[in-house]
N, C-alpha and C positions, 0 to 999 in steps of 0.2 A: 253636433252635440247627441250623446247617445242618451238612453232612456238610463234612468237608474234601475230599470229591472236588470240590467245586465252590469253596468258600471256608471262611477258620475259623471255628471255634464261636465264639458272641458272648461265651463264660465269659473271664475273662482269664487270660493266658497267662504260665506260668511255665518258666522253660527250667531242666530239672534237670541239671547237669554231672554225668559220672562221673567223669572224669580232667581234670585241669589241663594239658590241651593247649591251646596256643594258638591253632591253627586253629581247635579247637572254640569255644572262647570267642569268636572273630572271628564265627562264624557266629552263636552264640546273640547277640550284641551286634546282628548286622544283622537278625536275628530281632524282637529286641525293637525296635528302631528303625523298623524296614519297618511293624510292624503287621501288621496282618491283610490278606493279599494273595488275588489272584485266582489262579485255575489258572493253572500254569507261572509263577510267582513265586518267588522265593527263589536260592539260588546254585546252581553248577552247575560240573560236572567236564566237561574236555574231552573227545571221542570216545576210547572206549578207554583213559580214564585212572581211578582213584580219584577221589570228589568231596574236596576239601579239607574240607568242612564236616560230613563224618559222622564218628560215633565207634564204633567197632567194638568188640562183646568179643573178649577174647584170643581167637587163631585156633589156640592149639596144642591138640593134642589131651588129652583129657581123663586123668588119673593112671590107669594101670593098663591103658588102652585101646590096643590092638597099634597102629601106625603102619599108614596104609593108604596104598596107591598112589595119589598126590595128582595132579592135572591141572597144567599149568605155571602158575605166578603171572599172566603175561598171554596173555590170549586174543584172540580175534577174532571180528568180524561181519561177513558179506557179503550184502548183500540181491541174491539169485540173480535174483528177478522179482516184479512184480507179478501174483499169481494172479486177483485179482477185483477189482471196483469198485464204486461205487453200493451199496455196503450200508447199510441202515435202521437206526442202532441196534443194531447186532450185538454178543450178550455172549458165549454159549456156543459153540463148536466141538467136534463131534465128527467123526473121520475114519470113512469105512466103509472095511471091511474088504476090499471091492471094488474099492475107488476111491471117489472123491467126497468131499465135505466137508458136513456137518450144520451150517447156523449158526442159532442163534436171534436173533430180532429184539425187543427188550426192548419197545418200545414199540407195534410192531405186532402182537405175539402171535404172529407165526409162524415156521414153520419153511423155510428155502430147502437145497435142495441146489446145491451150487456144484462142476460139474466142474472138478477142479485140473490140468488140462492147456487147455481153452479159456475158463476164466472163465465159462461159460454159468450162469446161475442158474434153478433149478426149483422153484417152490412147492410144498412138501409139504401144506399147510394151517394152517390157526389153530387154536393151543391153545385150547379152551373156557374160559370164566372169568377169562381171564387180566384184572387190572384193574391198569394201567401209571399210576404216578405217582411223582413223586421218583426215586427209585432202585428202585423196585420195578417190575415187569413180570415177561417171560418171561428168565427167567437162564440158568441152567446147564443144560447138556443131557450126557446121557451114553446108552452103547450099554449094551444088555444084557450081561452076561458068556457069555451064551448066545446072542447076537446071530443065529449062523450057524442056528440051527434055529428060533427065536422071532421074529426082526425086531423087537425091543421098544426103543422110545425113551422115554428117562426123561428130564422136564423138572421143573426146579424152577420156580416161578413164585408171584406176590402175586395172591391172590385179592381178594374184598371184604372178607373177614373174616380172612385169615392169610395165612401162605406156607407151599406145600405140595408134595409132589414126586407127579406122576402117571407110568404106563406107557401108550405108544400102540401099536399095531401100525401100521409102516410098510409100506406095501405100493405097491410102485414101479410095479406093472402098471396102477394106475387113473389117471386122468386128474389132471393138474396141478391142486394145490388140494384135491386127495379123497384123497389118499395116508395121510392121518393115521387112523387107525381111533380110537373112542370113549376119553375118558381114565379109566383106571384108576388112581382113587387109593391110593397104597400108604403114604403119611404125609401128616396135616394138621397144625395147630395150632402152627406155627411162627410167634412174634410177629412181626407185620408193622410197618412204621412207613414216615413218608415218608422216613427216612434209614435206614441199617444193616440191610439186610436178607439178608446174608449172599449166599446164591446158588449158590457152587461145588459142585457133585456129581462124583464120580468113583468108578468102581468098582476096588478095590484089588488087590493080586496074591490075594488071598483071595478074590475074587471078591464081597466085602460092599462094599455102598453107603456111600460117607464122604460126608458133608455139612459144608458150612459155614455155619455161620447168624450172624445178627448180633443185637446187644440191643436192636435197634428205637428206638434211643435211650433206653432206660430200664435206667442203667446197671446197678441192683440184680441184674438178670436173670443177668448173667454169672457171679456167684458163687452163684447159688441152684441147684444140683443137681436140683433137681424142676422147673426149665424148661429148656427146649429152645432158648432162645435166648441167644447167646454162646456157642455151643459147637462143637465139631466132633462129630456123631453119627457112629455106626456102627450099620448096619440091614443086614438080611437083603434079599436083593431084593423080599421080599413087603412089606416095609416095617417087619419087627417089630425088636425089638432082638437084635442078632449075638451069637451066643454067645461066650462070655469077654469080655465088656466087663466095664470095671473095677468097675461099680456094679450088680453085679446085675442083675434084670430092668429094665435103664435103658438108652436110647438113647446115654445120653452116653457119649463116647469121652474128651473133655478138657474143660476148661472155663476160664472166666477170660478169656475172649474179649471181643474189642470187634466185630470184624464181619472176618470171615475169608472172604475171596475167591480163595484159591488153596491148590490142592492139589496135591501129587506126591512120589513115590516114589523113590528113588534105586536103584541099582544091586542094593542089597542089602535092598531094600525097606523101607528106612526111611521114614517118612513126613514131610513135609515143611509148611508152610500160612505163607501171608502174611497180614498182618494190618495194617490200619488203624489209627494212631494218633491221638491228638486232636489236639493242637498240638505235641506234641514230638518222638514218635519212633514211626517207623512200625518193622515187625518181620518179621524171616524167623525162624520157630521150627521147633524139631525136635520132634514131635509124641511124646511118652511115655504112653500109657493110663493115667487116672487122674490127669496131673498139673494143676496150676492155675497157668495162664498169668499171672495178675494182676490184670487189669482188674476194677474201677476203681481198685483201691489201687496198682497199679504200673503204670506205662508206659514200656517199654524196661526196659533192666536195673536189677534192684531189689537192695540188700542184705538181702531179706526170703529166708531159706532155703527157705520155703513156699511160693516162686514158682520157676517155671521160666524161667530169664533166656533170651533171644532168642540165636539163632546171631550176627546180627549186626542193626544198626538203623540208621536213616536219618532225617535230618532231614525233617518233614513235606513241604516245599518238594520235596525231590529224588525222593522216590517215590510216596505213595498206591499202594501196590501192589494191583494186582489180581491177576489168573492169574500161574501159575509153571510150568516144567516142568524136567524133568531131562535134561541129555545133556551127554556129553562131560565129565564128573567135575563137571559144575558145575550149581547152579541158576539157571536164565534166569528172572527176575523182570519182569514188565511193569507201567511206573509210568505212572499217568494224570496227577495233576497234576505229576509228575515229568516227564514227556513221555521218558522215556528207557527201554532195557532194562539192566537191572543184571546183570552175570555173578556169583553168587559161587561160587569154587570152594572145594570140600569134601575134608575129612580126616574121613571117618566123618561124626560129626553137629557136626562144628567146620568154621569155616571156616579155610581154609589158608592164605588170601593177602587183599591188602585186594579187595573187589570193584570192579569195573572199569563205569563206564556207556557205554553205545553207543545210537546214532541218536538222540541228544539233542537235541529240537526238529524233527527231519529228518521225521516224520509225525505230530506232534501227541500226542495222548493213546493209551495203548497198553493194550489191556484183557485180551488172552487170549491165552496162549502155549501151544502145543502141541506135542509131541515128532511130527515126522516121518519117524522113523527114520533111525539114523544121527547122522551131522553136522548132520542138516536139522531145521527149526523151522517151524511156522507160527505167525504173527504179524498178530493182528487190532486195528487201530486202533477208536478212540473219539471221534470229533470231530462226532458226529449226534447225541448222546445228550442235547443241551439245554447242556451245559457246555465244549463245545469251539468252534472255530473253522475251519469245514469250509472244506476247499479243493477245487476241483475233482476228481472220482473217489472222495470220500471217502462212505463208509468201505470199507476195502478190509483184502483178506487180502495178506500178503507172505510169499513164502518165502526163508529165511534158510538161509546155511552158517554154523556157528558154530566154534570150537574152543579 
């Protein structure tokens, strides 16, 4: 079975419709007749418009929830500049508080610092123990919540035996290539596979470490609360189960996930996550501690009240979502196979209007999107990961202005 970052799984495809909407039925027919397509196939919307083939859950606020100030239904994206070019299989990005962007290379197992003003790249060093294959390698990176005093960089990577999280001292006074200290493993034992390794790590507003994992191709792990595969984990900076987790002394924060590669908080500190579907629906979810998000029993919206339905969903050709970021009242979601950036305007934990697609087919596969302050975002392309079609200058970091 192959992951849909590259192509469709070999299992038979069944398109499950939630509403009898003509455009959605047409999209389903297109998928059925087209069969299994390579990255970038499928229907597409015009830049800045909602795609005609998606099917969104209801966008009204839940009953009893006070209405919030919502962003305009129509937004915009402007590429301000190309920050850096020539990156090899970039995956994670962490802005430094004093300036500079740390970027992980999935296949090389290295972290580089990019000067966001000049584009100059300086290698910090190689993370020991990275075993890159398939979707595995050096994935997400994050800075310690006490970075100003401890200068610790956290990294999620695939080793020879598992996926794990380490932290390393970053000493920029040392020579290039020798600036990373010895790794201290804070969490290990996350299932690894050729596919579905998850990999996004972020420190939340509570200074706890949130981790998006995949089920490594073993779908049964997602519903097994004793496994850390197919989950969102919540850990202390030392890698222990965080106080207040929903299942006692367990790192599991939510379960029933397939492959989580995007984590972001809105202005009211509510957590959202993006998730790869199999061959029907990709998802954006609002995460509630202890909730079950359905995989493998449900993909997209389900009629089962035991599963938490997504904020919104997309056909698999439109998205294959990786990183997400929150800015200007919306979640911004990077699409790999979809080769576009989605804007999902929010009212609370509900979509307040139809999502819009931007930059479609302009920069290829999009991996990571990170807030850059105010109305700005950093966007990282992913065309040198073996599944894209690299152009001169790939891969690159772009600075965007959004609304």
